[in-house]
C-alpha positions in Angstrom: -18.7 -11.7 -8.0 -17.9 -15.2 -8.3 -15.5 -16.9 -10.8 -15.5 -20.8 -10.4 -17.4 -20.6 -7.7 -15.1 -18.7 -5.8 -15.4 -15.0 -4.7 -13.3 -13.2 -7.8 -11.6 -10.7 -4.7 -9.5 -14.2 -3.7 -8.5 -14.5 -7.3 -7.6 -11.2 -8.4 -5.9 -9.7 -5.6 -3.0 -12.0 -6.2 -2.2 -10.2 -9.6 -1.8 -7.1 -7.1 0.1 -8.9 -4.5 2.6 -9.8 -7.3 2.8 -7.5 -9.9 2.8 -4.1 -7.4 6.2 -5.3 -5.7 7.6 -6.2 -8.7 6.8 -3.1 -10.4 8.0 -1.1 -7.4 11.2 -2.9 -7.2 12.0 -2.4 -10.9 11.0 1.1 -10.9 13.9 1.8 -8.0 16.7 0.9 -10.6 15.2 2.4 -13.3 15.2 5.9 -11.3 18.7 5.5 -10.1 20.8 4.0 -12.8 20.0 6.5 -15.8 22.3 3.7 -18.0 19.6 0.8 -17.5 16.7 3.0 -18.5 16.7 1.9 -21.9 16.7 -1.7 -21.2 14.0 -1.3 -18.3 11.8 1.2 -19.5 9.0 -0.9 -21.4 9.1 -3.6 -18.5 8.4 -0.7 -16.1 5.7 1.1 -18.0 3.3 -2.6 -18.8 3.8 -3.7 -15.1 3.1 -0.8 -13.6 0.0 0.0 -15.7 -0.8 -3.8 -15.3 -0.6 -3.4 -11.6 -2.6 -0.2 -11.1 -5.3 -2.0 -13.2 -5.2 -5.4 -10.7 -5.1 -2.7 -7.7 -8.4 -1.2 -8.8 -10.0 -4.4 -9.5 -8.8 -5.7 -6.5 -10.5 -2.8 -4.8 -13.6 -3.6 -6.6 -14.3 -7.0 -6.3 -13.0 -6.4 -2.6 -16.2 -4.2 -2.1 -18.6 -6.5 -3.9 -17.4 -8.8 -1.6 -18.3 -6.9 1.4 -21.7 -6.0 -0.2 -22.5 -9.4 -0.7 -21.6 -10.5 2.9 -22.3 -7.6 5.1 -22.0 -9.0 8.5 -18.3 -9.1 7.7 -17.8 -5.4 8.0 -18.1 -6.1 11.8 -14.9 -7.8 12.1 -12.2 -5.6 13.1 -9.6 -7.2 10.9 -12.0 -6.8 7.8 -12.6 -3.6 8.8 -8.6 -2.8 8.8 -8.1 -4.5 5.9 -11.1 -2.8 3.8 -9.2 0.8 5.1 -6.1 0.0 3.9 -7.0 -1.0 0.9 -8.9 2.2 0.4 -5.4 4.3 0.7 -3.9 1.4 -1.6 -5.9 2.2 -4.1 -4.6 5.7 -4.3 -1.3 5.0 -3.6 -1.1 2.6 -6.3 -2.7 4.3 -8.8 -0.4 7.4 -8.0 2.6 5.3 -8.1 1.2 3.7 -11.8 0.5 7.3 -13.1 4.2 8.3 -11.6 6.1 5.4 -13.3 4.4 5.6 -16.4 5.5 9.4 -16.4 8.7 8.2 -15.3 9.1 5.8 -18.3 7.9 8.7 -21.1 10.0 11.4 -19.6 13.4 10.3 -18.1 16.6 10.6 -20.3 19.6 8.3 -20.3 21.9 6.8 -22.8 21.5 3.5 -24.5 23.5 0.2 -23.9 23.3 -0.5 -27.8 26.0 0.6 -30.0 23.5 1.7 -32.4 22.7 4.1 -30.1 18.7 3.2 -30.1 16.7 3.6 -27.3 18.9 6.5 -25.6 17.1 9.8 -24.6 18.9 13.1 -24.0 18.2 14.6 -20.9 16.1 17.4 -21.1 16.1 19.0 -17.8 18.8 17.7 -14.8 15.9 19.0 -12.3 13.2 17.6 -13.2 14.9 14.3 -14.1 16.4 13.8 -10.4 13.0 15.3 -9.0 11.1 12.7 -11.1 13.2 9.9 -9.8 12.9 10.5 -6.4 9.3 10.9 -6.7 9.1 7.7 -8.4 11.2 6.0 -5.9 8.9 7.5 -3.0 6.1 6.4 -4.4 7.5 3.1 -5.2 8.1 2.7 -1.8 5.0 3.6 -0.6 3.2 1.1 -2.9 5.6 -1.8 -1.7 4.7 -0.8 1.7 1.3 -0.6 1.3 0.1 -3.8 -0.4 2.4 -5.6 2.3 0.5 -4.1 5.0 -3.1 -4.4 3.0 -2.2 -7.5 2.2 -1.4 -8.8 5.9 -4.7 -7.1 7.0 -6.6 -9.3 4.4 -4.6 -12.2 5.4 -5.2 -12.3 9.1 -9.1 -11.3 7.8 -9.1 -14.7 6.4 -6.7 -17.2 8.4 -6.9 -15.3 11.5 -3.7 -14.0 13.7 
């Protein structure tokens, strides 16, 4: 797959590399500070969905690029990148699912005088458990996107 003569993977991967860390960094305060949830809910939801889709698209375009250039599979750095990308796909999707669930389920007060945007906490155990899972998934996605991107950069630029 190509876009304007460039491999699609080289273009698409940047969305995953930028949006996944943004979503992960937004997820931490969303999980940790209940009074900010009303303001962070929609940005987290949007970023998590788009980041998850960009990870899937980067994975597919990377596979397409490897299929078009089978000799690259023999390069150790490319193999490392591909292996990390396989893990990143599932961790990124898991993070996106957990972030969407957290955006829809976690409660918290609103910062508005009208009270709009606030949600009551249905179960403290579920709220805290989901918040912890969200932070763990966010950190895992953040670490893996850095490791996968680093392996890809090393495969392209050497080092």
